[in-house]
C-alpha positions in Angstrom: -25.4 -48.2 -77.5 -25.3 -47.7 -73.8 -23.1 -44.6 -74.2 -25.5 -43.1 -76.8 -28.4 -43.7 -74.4 -26.6 -41.9 -71.6 -25.8 -39.0 -73.8 -29.5 -38.6 -74.7 -30.8 -38.5 -71.2 -28.2 -36.2 -69.6 -29.4 -32.7 -69.5 -28.3 -29.3 -68.3 -31.1 -27.5 -70.1 -34.6 -26.3 -69.2 -37.4 -24.9 -71.3 -38.9 -25.4 -74.8 -39.0 -22.1 -76.7 -37.3 -20.0 -74.0 -34.5 -22.3 -73.1 -31.6 -22.1 -70.7 -28.5 -24.4 -70.9 -26.0 -24.0 -68.1 -22.4 -25.0 -67.3 -19.8 -24.7 -64.5 -19.0 -26.0 -61.1 -19.1 -24.4 -57.6 -15.3 -24.1 -57.4 -14.4 -23.9 -61.1 -13.4 -20.6 -62.7 -16.9 -19.6 -63.6 -20.5 -20.6 -64.0 -22.6 -19.5 -66.9 -25.2 -20.4 -69.6 -26.8 -19.8 -72.9 -30.3 -18.5 -73.2 -31.9 -19.5 -76.5 -35.3 -18.3 -77.8 -35.3 -14.9 -76.1 -37.4 -12.6 -78.3 -35.5 -9.8 -80.1 -36.0 -6.1 -79.3 -36.0 -6.3 -75.5 -34.2 -3.4 -73.9 -32.6 -5.1 -71.0 -32.4 -3.3 -67.7 -29.0 -4.5 -66.5 -29.5 -3.0 -63.0 -32.6 -5.2 -62.5 -30.6 -8.3 -63.6 -28.0 -7.4 -61.1 -30.6 -6.8 -58.5 -31.9 -10.3 -59.0 -28.4 -11.7 -58.5 -27.8 -9.5 -55.4 -30.9 -11.0 -53.8 -29.5 -14.5 -54.3 -25.9 -14.0 -53.2 -24.9 -14.4 -49.5 -25.4 -11.4 -47.2 -23.3 -10.5 -44.2 -25.7 -11.6 -41.5 -26.2 -14.6 -39.2 -28.3 -16.5 -41.6 -26.2 -16.9 -44.7 -22.9 -18.3 -45.9 -19.9 -16.0 -45.6 -18.8 -16.8 -49.2 -18.2 -13.4 -50.7 -18.9 -13.5 -54.4 -19.6 -10.3 -56.4 -21.9 -12.2 -58.8 -21.3 -9.7 -61.6 -22.7 -11.2 -64.8 -20.8 -10.7 -68.1 -22.9 -11.0 -71.2 -20.9 -12.4 -74.2 -23.4 -12.5 -77.0 -27.0 -11.9 -78.2 -27.2 -8.3 -77.0 -26.2 -5.1 -78.9 -26.5 -1.7 -77.3 -28.5 -3.2 -74.5 -31.1 -4.7 -76.8 -31.6 -8.5 -77.4 -30.9 -9.6 -81.0 -33.0 -12.8 -80.9 -29.8 -14.8 -81.1 -28.4 -17.0 -78.3 -27.5 -14.9 -75.2 -24.2 -16.2 -73.7 -23.1 -15.1 -70.2 -20.7 -16.1 -67.4 -20.4 -15.3 -63.7 -16.9 -15.7 -62.4 -16.2 -17.5 -59.2 -13.8 -15.4 -57.1 -14.1 -16.6 -53.5 -14.1 -20.4 -53.7 -12.1 -22.1 -50.9 -11.5 -25.6 -52.1 -9.2 -26.4 -49.2 -12.3 -26.7 -47.0 -13.3 -29.8 -48.9 -10.0 -31.7 -49.3 -10.6 -33.9 -46.2 -14.1 -34.8 -47.7 -12.8 -36.1 -51.0 -13.5 -39.8 -50.2 -16.3 -39.3 -47.8 -20.1 -39.5 -48.4 -21.6 -36.6 -46.5 -25.1 -37.3 -45.0 -27.9 -36.2 -47.3 -25.6 -34.7 -49.9 -25.2 -35.8 -53.5 -21.8 -37.3 -53.0 -22.8 -40.9 -53.1 -25.4 -40.6 -55.9 -23.0 -38.6 -58.2 -20.3 -41.1 -57.5 -22.6 -44.0 -58.5 -23.9 -42.2 -61.6 -20.6 -40.9 -63.0 -17.9 -43.0 -61.3 -16.3 -39.9 -59.9 -17.4 -36.5 -58.6 -16.2 -32.9 -58.0 -15.9 -32.9 -54.2 -15.1 -29.2 -54.1 -18.3 -27.7 -52.8 -20.3 -30.4 -54.6 -19.5 -29.3 -58.1 -22.7 -29.0 -60.1 -24.8 -30.3 -57.3 -24.0 -27.1 -55.5 -26.5 -24.3 -55.2 -23.9 -22.1 -56.9 -25.6 -23.4 -60.1 -28.7 -21.3 -59.3 -26.8 -18.2 -60.3 -27.4 -19.1 -63.9 -31.1 -19.6 -63.4 -31.4 -16.2 -61.7 -29.8 -14.4 -64.7 -32.2 -16.1 -67.2 -35.1 -15.5 -64.8 -34.3 -11.8 -64.5 -34.5 -11.5 -68.3 -37.7 -13.5 -68.5 -39.3 -11.4 -65.8 -38.6 -8.2 -67.7 -40.5 -9.6 -70.7 -43.4 -10.7 -68.5 -43.6 -7.3 -66.9 -44.4 -5.9 -70.3 -47.3 -8.2 -70.3 -48.3 -7.0 -66.8 -47.4 -10.4 -65.3 -45.9 -10.1 -61.9 -44.2 -12.8 -59.7 -43.6 -12.6 -56.0 -42.3 -15.2 -53.7 -41.8 -15.0 -49.9 -40.9 -17.1 -46.9 -44.1 -18.4 -45.4 -42.6 -20.8 -42.8 -39.4 -21.6 -41.0 -39.5 -24.8 -39.0 -42.8 -24.8 -37.0 -43.3 -21.0 -37.5 -46.0 -20.3 -40.1 -47.7 -17.3 -41.7 -51.4 -17.9 -41.4 -52.3 -15.4 -44.0 -53.8 -16.3 -47.4 -51.4 -16.1 -50.4 -52.9 -12.7 -51.4 -53.2 -11.2 -47.9 -49.5 -10.2 -47.6 -47.8 -6.9 -48.6 -45.2 -8.0 -51.2 -43.5 -4.6 -50.8 -42.2 -5.6 -47.4 -40.6 -8.9 -48.5 -37.1 -7.6 -48.9 -37.2 -5.5 -45.8 -37.0 -8.7 -43.8 -33.6 -10.6 -43.5 -35.5 -13.8 -43.9 -37.8 -12.4 -46.7 -40.9 -12.9 -44.6 -43.5 -10.1 -45.2 -45.1 -10.4 -41.7 -42.9 -8.5 -39.3 -43.8 -10.4 -36.1 -43.3 -13.8 -37.8 -40.1 -12.6 -39.4 -38.7 -11.8 -35.9 -39.7 -15.3 -34.7 -38.1 -16.9 -37.7 -34.8 -14.9 -37.2 -34.7 -16.1 -33.6 -35.1 -19.7 -34.6 -32.5 -19.6 -37.3 -30.1 -17.9 -35.0 -30.6 -20.5 -32.4 -30.1 -23.3 -34.9 -26.9 -21.7 -36.2 -25.5 -21.3 -32.6 -26.0 -25.0 -32.1 -24.3 -25.9 -35.4 -27.5 -26.9 -36.9 -29.8 -25.8 -39.8 -33.5 -25.5 -40.4 -36.0 -25.8 -43.3 -39.3 -24.3 -44.3 -41.6 -23.1 -47.1 -41.7 -20.5 -49.8 -45.1 -19.2 -51.1 -45.4 -17.8 -54.7 -48.1 -15.7 -56.3 -48.2 -15.0 -60.1 -50.5 -12.0 -60.8 -51.8 -10.8 -64.2 -51.7 -14.3 -65.8 -54.0 -14.8 -68.7 -56.2 -17.9 -69.2 -55.1 -20.5 -71.6 -51.5 -21.2 -70.6 -50.6 -24.9 -70.3 -51.2 -28.2 -72.1 -54.0 -30.5 -71.3 -52.3 -33.9 -70.8 -48.6 -34.4 -70.1 -47.3 -30.8 -70.1 -49.8 -29.3 -67.7 -48.8 -25.9 -66.4 -48.6 -27.1 -62.8 -46.4 -30.0 -64.0 -44.0 -27.6 -65.7 -43.8 -25.4 -62.7 -43.4 -28.4 -60.4 -40.6 -29.7 -62.5 -38.9 -26.4 -62.5 -39.1 -25.7 -58.8 -38.2 -29.3 -57.8 -34.9 -28.8 -59.6 -33.9 -26.5 -56.8 -31.4 -28.4 -54.7 -33.2 -28.5 -51.3 -36.8 -28.6 -52.6 -38.7 -31.6 -51.5 -42.3 -30.7 -52.4 -44.8 -28.3 -54.0 -48.5 -27.8 -53.7 -50.9 -25.6 -55.7 -53.9 -23.7 -54.2 -55.2 -25.6 -51.3 -52.7 -28.3 -52.0 -52.8 -31.3 -49.7 -55.6 -29.7 -47.7 -57.8 -30.3 -50.8 -57.7 -34.0 -49.9 -59.6 -33.3 -46.7 -62.4 -31.3 -48.4 -65.7 -32.4 -50.0 -66.4 -31.3 -53.5 -69.1 -28.9 -52.2 -66.4 -27.3 -50.0 -63.6 -27.2 -52.5 -65.1 -26.4 -55.9 -64.2 -23.0 -57.5 -67.6 -21.6 -58.7 -67.6 -19.6 -61.9 -69.1 -16.1 -62.0 -69.4 -13.3 -64.6 -67.5 -10.2 -63.4 -67.0 -7.0 -65.5 -67.4 -9.0 -68.7 -64.9 -11.7 -67.8 -65.2 -15.2 -66.4 -63.9 -15.4 -62.8 -64.0 -17.8 -59.9 -65.5 -17.0 -56.5 -62.6 -18.8 -54.8 -59.1 -19.9 -55.9 -58.7 -23.3 -54.3 -57.3 -24.6 -57.5 -54.4 -22.1 -57.4 -55.2 -20.6 -60.8 -54.8 -23.8 -62.8 -57.6 -26.2 -63.9 -57.2 -29.1 -66.3 -53.5 -28.2 -66.4 -54.3 -24.8 -68.0 -54.4 -21.3 -66.4 -57.9 -20.0 -65.7 -56.9 -16.3 -65.4 -56.9 -16.2 -61.6 -53.7 -15.7 -59.7 -51.4 -18.8 -59.7 -50.6 -19.7 -56.1 -48.2 -22.4 -55.0 -46.1 -23.3 -52.0 -42.7 -25.1 -52.2 -41.1 -26.9 -49.3 -37.3 -27.0 -48.6 -35.3 -29.3 -46.4 -32.7 -28.0 -43.9 -29.2 -27.4 -45.4 -27.4 -30.8 -45.3 -24.1 -29.5 -43.9 -24.3 -29.1 -40.2 -21.5 -28.4 -37.7 -22.1 -31.4 -35.5 -20.6 -34.8 -35.3 -22.3 -37.2 -37.7 -21.7 -40.8 -38.5 -21.1 -41.8 -42.1 -19.0 -44.0 -44.3 -16.2 -43.4 -46.9 -15.5 -45.0 -50.3 -13.9 -48.0 -48.6 -17.2 -48.6 -46.7 -15.4 -47.7 -43.5 -17.4 -46.1 -40.7 -16.2 -42.6 -39.8 -17.4 -39.5 -37.9 -17.3 -36.1 -39.6 -17.8 -32.5 -38.5 -17.3 -30.4 -41.6 -15.7 -26.9 -41.8 -16.5 -24.3 -44.4 -19.1 -21.7 -45.1 -22.8 -22.7 -45.3 -26.2 -21.2 -44.9 -28.1 -21.9 -41.6 -31.3 -21.6 -43.6 -31.6 -21.7 -47.4 -35.0 -20.0 -47.6 -34.0 -16.3 -47.9 -31.7 -17.0 -50.8 -34.0 -19.4 -52.5 -36.8 -16.8 -52.9 -35.2 -15.1 -56.0 -34.4 -18.6 -57.4 -38.1 -19.6 -57.1 -39.0 -16.2 -58.8 -36.6 -16.9 -61.6 -37.6 -20.4 -62.4 -41.3 -19.4 -62.2 -40.6 -16.5 -64.7 -38.8 -18.8 -67.1 -41.6 -21.4 -67.0 -44.4 -18.8 -67.4 -42.6 -17.1 -70.3 -41.9 -20.4 -72.0 -45.6 -21.4 -71.8 -46.7 -17.9 -72.9 -44.5 -18.3 -76.1 -45.9 -21.8 -76.6 -49.4 -20.5 -76.3 -48.8 -18.0 -79.0 -48.3 -20.8 -81.5 -51.5 -22.8 -80.7 -54.1 -20.5 -82.2 -54.4 -19.1 -85.8 -55.4 -15.8 -84.4 -52.1 -15.4 -82.7 -50.0 -16.0 -85.8 
């Protein structure tokens, strides 16, 4: 009975109608997945899929890991002549630059703030080579599915943009909608404000030179969303987005609209007042972040997610091994000094998958949609 229960609660899948199931480890031969529920008839722009992947993979700069993966996706099923068939889309991305030797001396060691101990306690063993499935290498799969989901959403004029809004104690003061999304990728840290981007670069470079890492926040705006997406009780839209984004390895929090600042406001200061504008119902402000009662209200969905510093640092740290012996480690290997630039396309991808999933769910709730 216990084995059956464990089987039921283990999951490598996300989504309801648009569903992704993934497989693979960081230092295995490949990672990959199966996308189920993708509508038929979509002419896939493979260049855009690869562009999503290129944004996620390491770049040759001071910020990111020097692991050199091509991240070329190979589609195995569900697509004919570039058009989706409506059947499961299988794909793989081969690992070609894994260096497992960097981890042999860590086989029996619990690295601070990593998943080593928790995986060991859950499964009785773990893949110590780069963390196995606890590695951010897994996010390659999410980006492939998110790239396809975003192409479907773009046909519905739904646009998703994420950007780095803080690194350490350096923050963008601008409102979600007051940034030029066209400048996001011109910054090595994916911060659209040039002056702040330069400050963030300087801070990350300083941390890396000291063998340290730094965290920060990513802000996301979903434009063109229609009202009515989301469920009223246990599957609220912000709950689904929160669940998706909190799956990202280093994510430790998410807030919508005013977020925690809402707790400091009076109702008279925080309520979004309804107005009639060009024949549509709008709100004068967007403190709710585009979601009310767990359902989208037609305003832009705005949220911010917080990411901790990368756990692997090149400094001496005290820890213990499997035998409960105290030891000091100073790991080698290739790691990001700051995860934020690479996490931006991952946030975009998970947001796209979640919004598309709820769009498809919404099409089945009204007789007029059938």
